[in-house]
C-alpha angles and dihedrals in degrees: 000000000000113000088225089067089063122097101234141028089234090066090052090051091051090051091053089049090052096045104034110010096161096047115113112248105172132028121186121199103208094192093038092249126049109339098102141176122185144192134208125220090256092051092047091049093048092049092046092052091049091051091047088053091053091048093050092045095049099038112009093173097048116126102178135035136180117230107219101170123131114246112290146079094307090063091056094047092049090050092052089043088060090052091052091048093049091242124139111236126221110194112212135168110251108262129233119274089232108100096206096041121116092247090050091053092047089049092054091050091048092051089052093050095046093049092213128174096196138046115199125199141134126275093255092062100032097095093050094049093044089065090062092045095055090086091047103067094173093063120082120206118222126184105215096199095063116108115239137161107260099163114145095022113142116218114220091196121193138292127213095257095043118112108259103174142015099205123199115195125220087260093061097107121116098026109012115213117183126214111228112222126188124208088256090055091050096048092049091049092047091051090053090050091049092052094044095052098031092238124179140156088279093058122108116209135184122197127189093177119110115250092243090065113089092233093047092048106036101022091038119030101018094043090054093048092053100038093045101232125129115259123208111209118196125223130219102322091054095044098044093040090220091137115040093184093054090063091064098052099074090050089059098039095049095037089233122172113180111072124162131172142152114279106260121177093218090055100040098044114111113271113250 
């Protein structure tokens, strides 16, 4: 049975865990080039379940959560953890610690639009984000990398019509307005991406886009998790575009072929 005939991405992930648990699914290049850490399907699934357990233990009635992790493996595990917990995820770039900064103000407006009960991040960023949440008493902050006992927690999982994502585009600035996507929406979009790019489990893909970007999230992370190919995610040089040459190295080293990105003049200009 094709995984694209299933109702949710979570089911596709569980099938990969059953069929190829030790296969690498995600690789993160911390320096944007060769300093890598990776995760297998079994490791991703175990981390996601642990995070789901922490979510359900801390806020069992929560329906929506912001993902405020920096780019990396922890973002992907927290996203899948939300799916396991039956919580809609709203990916968002971690805001500035300055309360009166422009990014802090935009963050407050985004939280209001998303109507979230939880904000998820890692321990390294928790103190910075907590400053912005002080004025938002209805939002609870949870560090997903903290170890807690979650034995006995029952995972509600997700149904086809459940909200999977609240996606904010790169144009969501002055007055953020999220697009609500169900699991059915996601699976249909991922099927279209697979057909357009000819993706399969034998593909090798590199992405320099941040996971908060719709292409970096849906066309990058989620597409890899459903199709079953390893995805190489680039760190700071790829995301900030400070080094145009650095973006080409992982494509050569990993023998990757599909590569898609927004058209940016600084990237597409002829090399000197």
